[in-house]
Every structure is written in structure tokens, then in C-alpha cells.
N, C-alpha and C positions, 0 to 999 in steps of 0.2 A: 503492499499500499504507500502511496506518495505520501512522504511527511511533510506536512505543512505548517510550517514555523516561520514565522513573522516575529517583530518586535513586539506586536500586539496579541500574537496568538501563539501560546506555548502550549497547546494542549498535546498531550501524548496519545496518539491515535492507537497506539499498541497497547494501551493500557485494557487488561480485561472488560472493565466496565464501561470504556468506550465502544471498543469493537462488539461487545455485545447489544449495544444501543443502536449501532448502526446495523446491524445483522437484524434485530427487530423492526426496523424501520422496512428492510428489504423483504422482510416474510408478509409483509401485508399485501393483501389481493385486491381490495376494492375500497371506495368512500367509507362502507358501513365499519370495515375493519379498522380502519384508520380512526374513524370518530372515536369507536369504542377504546382503540388504544391510548389517543390522545386525551380522552379523558379520563382515562384511569391514570395515565402518566402525570400529567398537568392538572392544576387548579382551574377554575374556569377565568380568573384573572390571569393566569400566563397563558391559557388559550387566547383569550382577547389580546394580550400584548403581543405575542408572536404574530397574530394575523392584523394587526395595526401594524406592524414593522413590514409585513411582506405586503401590505396596501402603500405604505409609505414608498418602498422600493419602486411601486408599479407607476405611482403618482411620478416620482422623482424623475423616473425614465421617460415619463412624459412631459417632463420639463415644468412641472407645476412648482407654483412658488412656495416656501418654507409654510408662509403663512395661512394660505390653504390646506396644506397638509396637516397642520398644528391643528385646525379647527374641524378637519375630517376624522382625524385619528385620535387626536389628544394626547399626542406624543410631544414630549419637550422638543425643542430646537436642538438640545444637546445629542437626544438619541437619532432625531431626523438626520442632523450633521454625522453622525457616525455610521448610519445606514447609506448616506450619500457617499461616504469615502469608501465602504467596502462595495457598493454598488460600481465604483470606478475602479476597485483594485485588482490586483491581478489575480486573486483567487477565482472569480466570477462567479460564486455560489448565486447570489440573486440572478445575475445574467441568466445563467442556465436555467432556474426555475422560470422566472419571467417569459422568456424564449419558449420555454415547453408549455406552459400554461398558457401562453399565444397560440401556438399550434393546436392545441388540444380545445380551445374555444372556435378557433376556425373551423376547426373539423366537425365540433359538435352544432356550430351554425349552418353549416353546408350540409349535413345530414339532416338539420332540421327543416331546411327551405326545402330539398329533395324529397321529402315522405310522402306517401301517399294519403290521402285523407279517406277515412273510413265513414267518419260521421262527427257528430259534437263531440270532439275532445279526444276521439280515437285515430290512431293512424298507425302505419307500418313503418318501421323504420329499418 
């Protein structure tokens, strides 16, 4: 596994507990499993915090101003600045996820628009 060490990040990814956490995420098969695991792993406040951080990264990638991001997410300007730094950084974790989320939503949108209507509220996908 590639070692990720910078001045800000000295996580030992070879530590048993860290490897186990990564492996746990890799075993999840769908949104329901992921929701259940995240809810057991984190508090509601932590889930909200991480969701807001991802939203902030998405908004920063769209060149939204800090004040609007603060208003939208409730995050501090310091946290948003840190997210901005990581978004532009060499590791590329946020960029990877945002690109994949964009590709997923594009595919879902295309699938939705190409579905055959069966009747009120029903469609073949």
C-alpha cells in the first residue's frame, strides 16, 4: 500500500486498526449497508460533519464563495480553508470522490431519462 505521509498527515496506514477500517469500507456492497455501518461507526453529529465537509469540497470545486459555503454547511471558515487546501493538494482524495460522484449522477440521470414509462409512478429501468 502506498504510504501517505506529509507534514499534515502522519497516519500509519499499516497499523492493524487502520487497515481494518479500510477493509471494512471495501466490503460494503450497497447504500443500505453503508448507511448501517456509518450509523454504527459514527454519531449523528459526526455523520453530519463529514457530509458537510464533502458538500463544502463540492461547492469549492464549483468556485462557490466561502460565505455561501459557511451559510450552506455551517462549517467554519477555518475548516473550509483546510478542505480547500486538501482539494487542491497532491493526494487527490476529494477530487477522486467528486469525479466519481459526478460520473454516477450523470449515469443515473441518463438512465432516468431513458426509462420506459409504465404508468403513474412506474417505470422500467
